[in-house]
C-alpha positions, -999 to 999 in steps of 0.1 A, spaced: 337 -59 -319 319 -38 -293 290 -19 -308 295 18 -301 271 46 -306 291 56 -338 286 21 -352 248 21 -344 244 54 -362 264 41 -392 242 10 -394 210 31 -393 224 53 -421 232 22 -442 197 8 -436 182 41 -448 202 39 -480 193 3 -485 156 10 -481 146 -14 -453 161 -32 -423 152 -66 -439 171 -58 -471 201 -46 -452 201 -77 -429 201 -99 -459 232 -80 -473 250 -86 -440 239 -123 -439 221 -121 -405 184 -120 -394 166 -87 -392 161 -93 -355 199 -94 -350 202 -60 -367 174 -46 -346 192 -58 -315 224 -40 -326 204 -8 -329 185 -10 -296 215 -21 -276 202 -56 -266 233 -71 -284 266 -54 -273 291 -73 -295 295 -84 -331 317 -114 -338 346 -110 -362 330 -130 -391 299 -109 -391 319 -77 -387 339 -86 -418 306 -86 -437 291 -55 -420 321 -32 -420 322 -25 -458 285 -17 -458 288 10 -431 324 22 -435 314 54 -453 290 64 -425 314 60 -396 326 91 -379 362 104 -387 386 83 -368 359 56 -362 366 32 -391 361 2 -370 397 -9 -366 403 22 -345 377 11 -319 388 -21 -303 404 -38 -333 393 -74 -338 429 -82 -344 461 -61 -337 468 -33 -361 499 -39 -383 532 -27 -369 542 6 -385 506 19 -385 499 53 -369 491 55 -332 455 46 -326 435 62 -298 406 41 -286 379 59 -266 351 47 -244 315 59 -243 322 85 -216 356 96 -229 364 125 -252 363 125 -289 387 104 -310 421 120 -317 458 113 -318 472 144 -299 485 131 -266 490 158 -240 480 145 -205 504 124 -184 493 96 -161 514 74 -137 520 40 -153 517 7 -134 524 -28 -145 493 -51 -142 513 -73 -119 513 -45 -94 476 -49 -90 474 -87 -88 471 -87 -49 454 -53 -46 423 -52 -24 406 -18 -21 392 -28 13 427 -31 26 451 -12 3 453 24 -8 456 27 -46 473 61 -41 500 43 -21 505 16 -47 508 43 -74 534 62 -53 554 30 -47 551 11 -79 548 38 -107 582 45 -123 571 66 -152 542 85 -168 525 80 -202 504 104 -223 467 104 -231 443 128 -248 417 126 -220 419 148 -189 439 129 -162 423 136 -128 435 128 -93 434 90 -88 436 82 -125 464 59 -135 475 38 -165 484 2 -171 502 -14 -200 488 -47 -214 516 -73 -215 519 -104 -236 506 -129 -210 475 -108 -203 465 -95 -237 432 -113 -235 415 -87 -257 436 -56 -262 468 -61 -282 501 -63 -263 514 -29 -255 480 -11 -254 480 15 -226 448 19 -206 438 50 -187 418 39 -157 394 61 -138 408 53 -104 383 34 -83 353 54 -96 320 35 -99 315 25 -135 287 40 -155 262 18 -175 279 9 -208 315 15 -196 342 -9 -206 360 -20 -174 390 -39 -161 379 -64 -135 398 -86 -110 377 -116 -101 383 -132 -67 401 -165 -68 412 -158 -104 447 -151 -115 439 -132 -147 419 -101 -154 387 -96 -173 380 -69 -199 342 -65 -201 313 -41 -208 295 -31 -175 257 -28 -174 231 -27 -147 199 -48 -150 175 -42 -122 195 -52 -91 220 -73 -110 254 -63 -126 262 -78 -159 297 -81 -173 299 -89 -210 334 -101 -217 351 -85 -247 369 -118 -255 351 -139 -282 331 -169 -271 331 -158 -234 298 -160 -216 281 -130 -199 286 -129 -162 255 -118 -143 261 -110 -106 234 -102 -80 242 -69 -64 244 -85 -29 271 -109 -41 291 -84 -62 320 -80 -37 321 -118 -31 327 -123 -69 348 -92 -78 378 -80 -59 378 -47 -78 364 -31 -109 379 -1 -127 364 19 -156 386 23 -187 386 59 -198 408 56 -228 430 30 -245 460 39 -267 479 16 -289 512 31 -300 537 16 -325 
């Protein structure tokens, strides 16, 4: 589970009710240092076991639509559930009204894409056969991809991702990354630390990838910020 600003606020509210950070951490079953790291952003993810302990303690303080399972579910939402709209840090507020179309590409259309050689606008024009809907504004150069079964490394199969074209990611953005010499894609949280770029994979048990700025383009073929993710049943 990625720790969002909403989750941080809910944790702080639960701590205030509990009386102290130490008492709250004992209720969760983790050290007080771990909780402090959640609050100050030094730790960006909570594993599924700890989340199962934490979620009941903070559920009442989460913002409407932010009940944990609606923000990067740790496991796929059961079929037949309502549509879930999953937003990133720089996206709009949670909602279910879908009103902005974006051209849809299959992930396979991007497997050989190299922004130093190819034009993403040309790939969109040639490869996109339909549009899909989002709540966020869809600007020129934005496009969508649908997560398929063989590449559902974090998002459930069928999740539609609205990508911010080839805009440079902001600190804290969730991104889709194509690593050079790798056949699969990486879903990660992007942060800048001094002159290095850090990619914290969303997949459990995956190690953080820290890349010196000078080596970034030797390691990453391309990186695209995820504006919004929608899972529709």
